[in-house]
N, C-alpha and C positions, 0 to 999 in steps of 0.2 A: 187736261193735265195725265189722267191715268195715261192717256193713249201719250204725250209726253215722257212718262216714266218708263212707259213697257218699250218704248224707241229706248231710251238712253238704257234699258235694261237689256234691250235687244244687242244694243251697240257695246254694250261691255263685254258681254258674254262672246260677239263678235270677235271684240276685239283678244280676249282671252284664248278662245279657241284658235283665230289667227296664230296668236305669240305660241299654244302648246302646240299646234300641228308645225309651226318652224322649228319648234326647238325638238321634237321628233324626225321630223328632216333632217335637222342637224345633228344630230344623234343617231342615226340612220346613217346618216352620210361618214360619222365617224365608224362607223361597227364596218360599214362598209369598204374602208379602207382600210381598217385595220386588218378585216377576212382576204384580202387583196396580197397584202403584204405578208400573212400568213401563209396565203398558199404562192405566194413567190417563193418562203421561204420552204418550203416543203414541198416544193419541186426541186429549189437549188437540192435540197438535203436529200431528196431522191434523188437525182444525178449525182450527187456523191456516193449512196450508197451502190447503184448501181456501178459505179466507178471501184470502187473498192470491193465490189461482189465478185466484176468480170479480176481486179489484182488476185484477190485471195482462188478463185477459178484457174487462173494460169500460174501460182506458185503451188497448187493442191497440184498441177500437173507437172510442172519441174520436180516436186519433191515424190513425184508415181516414180518420173523415169529415173529420177537421182537413187530411188530405194530398187528400183528392176537396175539397173547398172551396177549397184552396193552388192548385189545376189550374185549376178553373174560374175562379177570379179569373185564374189566370193568361190562361185564353182571353180572357177578356173583358176584361182588358188587351191583349192582343195584337187583338183585332177592332177596340179604341178604338184603339189605333196604326194599324189598316190603315185606318181609317175618316181618323182625321187625316191620312195619308199620302194619300189620296184625294179628301178637302179640300182638302188644299193644292196637289195638281194641279187643281183646278179652279179655286182661287181663282190661281193662274199663268198657267191657258190663259186665264183672264176680262181676266189685266193682261196680257197679250200681243195679245185679241184689243183690247181698250179703246185698245191703244198702236198700232195696225194702224190702229185704225176711227179714231182720232186725227189717225196723218201722212196716211191717206188721205183724209179733208175738208181736212184743211191743203192739201196737193195739186189736189186739186182747185177748191179756193177760190181759189188762185194763179192754177191753168190757168185758171178762166172770169175772173180778173179782166184778166190779161195779156190771152187774148184778146178779151173788149169792147175793154179799150186799142188791142190792134192791129188792131180791126174800125174805132175812131172815126181810126184813123191812116191806114187802107186809104179810107176816105170823103173823105178831104181828103189825098187822096197825092200832089197836086202840091206841096203846101208842105211835104212832107219829104224827103230826098234817098233814093233808092231801094232806094242802098249799107244804108244806115239801115234803112231797113224791112224788107229782106231779110234783118240782122241780129238786127233784133227778131223778124220772124218766126221764123226760126230758134231765138231763143231760148225765144218763146212751145211752138213745137212738144218743144224740150229739157223744158222745166215739165212740157208734159202729159204728155208719156211717163214723167216722173218718177212723175205720180199718175197713169198705167198700171199701171206697176210697184207702185207703192205698192197698187194694188186688186186685183195678181194676189197678193201676198204676204197678203192680208186674208184673200182666199179661200183659198190653201192652209189658211190658218190654221185659218179654222172649218169647212174638208171633215178636218182630225183628228178 
């Protein structure tokens, strides 16, 4: 009978171990299934991350290209601005020279006309009051001095 009790005890223990082993196998299979699911999810997330990383790299390259183009355009605009300033300065110079040349031409014309008139008066000196002739000669000299001054200013402008 002891043998029968031991046999029944051994069978109960074997049944318990069998059920525990089966439960552990089921539990391990469930963990393995979850691990595979997580591995697939990690693989999908990794693929998505790789895609996003590639898009980020492409966006950075586009940003670098756009930044370089903006810098180039800013440089071009600055150069055009410099050229516009130079053109404006040249136009201002041309205007000053033209104005000075006009003043010189007018003054020289007045000087030569007055000198011609004075020569005419001097050829018939007896017909005029000597004081009036001296005063007119001084006026002609002042007028010709103004023409010389205007010419000197023109020469200074041209020397710039």
